[in-house]
N, C-alpha and C positions, 0 to 999 in steps of 0.2 A: 111418390117415386118418379113421376114424370119430370119433376124438377131436376132429378139426377141424370137425365139422359145426356146432358152435356159432359158428363164424366167420360163419355165415349171419345171426346177430343184428346184424352190422355192416351188413347191407343196408339197415336202417332209417336209420342215419345217412347212408348214401350217397343214399338217396331224399330225405332232408332237405336234403342239400347241393345236390342238383339243384333243389329248391324255392328255395333261397337264391340261386342264380345265374340264376334264371329270372324272367320277367315274365308277366303275364297269367294264363291258366288254369294254366300250369305251375308257378306258385307253390304249387299244391295237389298237387304230385307225391307228397309223402309221404302225403297223405290218400288219394290213389288207390291207392298201393302197399299201405298197411296195411289199408285197408277194402274194397278191390276185388280186388287181385291176390293178397294172402295168403289170403283166404277161398277164392278160386278154386284156389290151389295146395293148400290144405287138402283141398278136394274131390277134386282129382286124385290126390294122394298118400295120402289116406286116414288111417286110424288104426292105431296099433300099441300093443297092450296088453302086449307082451313086456317082461319085467324082466331085469335083470342077475342072474347067479348070485351067490351069496355071495362066491365067490373073485374074480370079476370086479369086484364092487362094492367089495371091500376094496382091490383094486389101483387102481381108478379114483379112489377117495376120496383117495389119496395123491399123485396125479399133479399136478404144479405147473401144467401147461398150462391146466387148467380155471380156476385162480385168475388166471393171467396174462390170460386172455381177458376176465375181469371187470375187472381193473385198467385195461386199455387204454381202457375206457369213460370214465375220468376225463379224460384229455387230449382225447378225442374230443368229449365234452360241452362242455368249456370252450373248446376250439378252435372248435367250430361256433357257440357263443354269441358269441364275439368276432367271428366272420365275419358273423353276421346283425346284430349290434349296429352294426358298422362300416358294413355295407351299408344298414341302415335310417337311419343317420345322414346318409349322403351322397346317397341316392336319394329321389326324390319318388314313393312308391308311392301308387296310388289305393286306395280303400276295399276293393275286391274283392281286390286283391293283398295288402293289409295283413292281411286276414282269412286268406288262404291261408298267408302266412308265419307268422302267429301260431299257426294250427292245426298247421302243420308243426313249429314249434319246440316246441309243447306236446306233440306226439307224441314228439319226441326226448327231452324231459325225462321223460316218463312211462315210455317203454319202456326206454331205455338209461340213464336217470337214476334214477328212483324204483324201478324194478324191480331194478336192480343194487344200489341202496342197501339195498333190502329183503333181498336175499340176503346182503350183507356185514354187515348189522346183526345177523344171527343168529350170526356168527362170534365166537370167543373172543379172538383176537389184537387188541390195542388198535388197531393201525394199520388193520385192516380195518373196525373199528367207526368209526374216525375218517373213513375214506373214505366210509363209509355216510352219516354226518352231513354231510359235505362235498357229497355228491351231492344230498342233500335241500335244501341251501341255496338254489340257484336256483329250486327248486320252491316255496319259501316254506312248507315243510311239515316243518321239522325236528322239531317236537313229535311227529310220527308215529313217530319212533324209539322214544320212551318208551311211547306208548300202544299201539303194535303189539306190542312185546316184553313189556311188563309188564301190559297190559290185554287186548288182543284175543285173544292166545293163551290166556289164562286164561278169558275170558268168551265166546268164540266160540259161536255158535248158542244164545245165551240172550238174554233181554230186556235184560240188563245191558250187552250189547255194542253200541256205536254202529255198528260196521262190519258187522253182520249185518242184512240187509234183511228186513223183515217180509213175510209172505205178503200178496199183493195191494197191496204198496207200490210205487209207481212209482219209477223211477230219479231223477226230478226231485225228488220228495219226499225220497228217500234222500240226495240231495246235501245238502240242508239239515240233516236230522237227523244224518247221519253226520259231516259237517264240524264242526258245532257240538258234538255230544256228545263226539267224539274229542278235540277241543281241551280241553274242560273236564275230561275224564277224564285227559288227559295231566298236567294240573296236580295232580289227585288222586293219581295214581300217583307223580308227582315228590315230593309231600309225604310219601307213604309211604316212598319210598326214602330221603329225608333223615332221617326219624324212625328208620328201621331202623339207620342208621349214626350216629345221634346228631349229625346236622348241623343247623344252624339254617337257616331259610328264606333268609337272606341269605348263606349259605355259598357259597364258590366251587364247591362241588359241585352247586349248583342249576343243572342244565343248561337248564331252562326259561328262567331269567333270561338265560343266555348266548344262547339262541336268539333272544330278543327284542332282543338287541343285535346279533348277527351278521347276521341277515336284513335289518334296516334299513341296516346298514353296507354290505352287498352292494349294495343299491339305491342308496345314496349314492355308492359307488364307480362304479357304472354311470353315474350322473348326472354325476360329475366327469370321467370319462373320455370321455363322449359328450355327452349332453344330457338335458334334462327329457323330451323326446319319447321317447328311447330308454329312459329309466327307466320310463316308463309302459308301454312295450311289454314290458319285462322283468317288470313287475308283472302284466300281463295274461297273458303266456305261463306264468308261475308258477301262476296261478289255473287256467288251462286244463289244465296238467299234473296238478294234484292232483284236478281233476274227472274226468280220465281214470282216475286211480287209483281214485277212488270208483266209477266204472263197473265196474272190475274187482272191487272189494270186493262190489259189488252182485251180480254174476253168480256170484261164488265161494260165496256163502252164502245166496242168496235162499230165504226160506221155511223153512229148516231149523232144527230145535230139538233140544237135548239134554233128556233126561228129568230132572226134579227128583226126587231120592231122598227117602226118608222122613226122612233126616238133615237135609234142607234144602239139601244140596249137590247140584250137578248131576253126572250121570254123567260118566265120563272121556271126553275127546275121542277119537273114533274116526274112521277114514277116511270113514264114511258121513255125517259131519257137515259135509262140504264137497263142492261140486260138482267133478267131475273132467273133464278133457278130454285125449284122447290123439291129437288130430290132429297129424300129424308136423311140419308146417311151423310151426304156432303154437307147438309145444313148443320147438323149437330157437331160434326167434326170440325167445322170452321166457325163455330159460334154464330150461325145465321148470317155470315158474310154474304152468302148466296142470295139472300133477300135484299140485294143491293139497291133495288129501286126505291124501297121505302127508306133505306139509310140515307140516300141522297135527297129524298123528299123531306125527311125530318131527321137531320143528322144527330140531334140530341137524344133520340130514342135509344134505349139500351137494347142489346142484341136479342134478349129473350122475349121482347114484345113487338118485334118487327112484323109487318104485315105483307101479304101478297096481294097484288092488284091484277085484275083481269086484263086491264088495258096495256100493261107493260110487255115489251118484247121478251120472249122466253127462250133460253138456251135449250137445244134439243137433248142435251146430255148434261150431267153434272160438271162441277168445276174441274176435277182431276181429268176426266175424259175430254173436256173442252181444251185443257192445256195440251194434252197429247195431240188433239186434232189440230191445234194451232201450229204445232211443229211441222206440219205438212201443208204449207200454204195453199197449193192448188186444191187440196181436199177441203181445207177450211173455207176457202172462197166458194167452192161448190155447194157446201152445206149451208153456210151462213149468209152469203150475199142475197139469196132470194128472200131471206127473213128480214132483211133491213128495209124498213119502210122507204119507198121511193123518195118521199119528200124530206127524208131525214138523212140521206146518205152524205156523210162528211168526206169530202175529197179535196 
């Protein structure tokens, strides 16, 4: 039964569905659930630093049920998108309700879309990497696949990484710098990949070119199936979803820095170069994304066997509460700055 604990991740889509079939303030159901109820549950159920034994980890790593629970997010995401697009097409929502529905949809795409895409994007089988890119599509962030896997994991906790927030940088400033730098770095990494395999820029192997065809095609299909109004809604919720992603990037690496060696290269990525969180409800809701230190230490590890390390910096609250905290920069700096090791502050 412990294996099924990750079914709890589906409670986010359930809360989103409640938002979709509601009116008035209840269109914010997913917002209330993720940013009020989950932090409360994190507080009630606390933290767990316990890790699996080597034997248990080896056994869990091979169990198919953990992969299936990820795959089910694909029909859930696109089924719910069809639901809200259809509803938005036929109903006349006021501004307050439209904002609630947009935020709820953005939460869905960020938690069960981008988060699952991120996990699958680190896998070796082609079909899992295909599903990863497919989930990035409605988030309008397909280039993140290239930049995250071939840029971020190499440059994390250095000034070269767009997804590492500087010390004393607000989340709002980070949105701008991270989104723009990661986009241009994705192009740089794509060119490197093409050069490594002796492919030209106009090669069919240029994924960045495909992304710039696929994402507009997705919006065009939404326009043809529904309307211009729904297409604009799809565009807005895609933007909201990747801004939520950038909030997560912000809290995962804020202010941390790897040492530059005499050789000019940076020290190896270690668990203490990412913020960790062991709050139980947030962990299972986000498929252990919160054990981010181990993910960067060994990015090939599947979510169900990630470990917690005592030497890594730890967030004082779970991910949803941390995101809320980041929205108030003076409060974020007051809470987090003393926790950043003096020798690692990235500015």
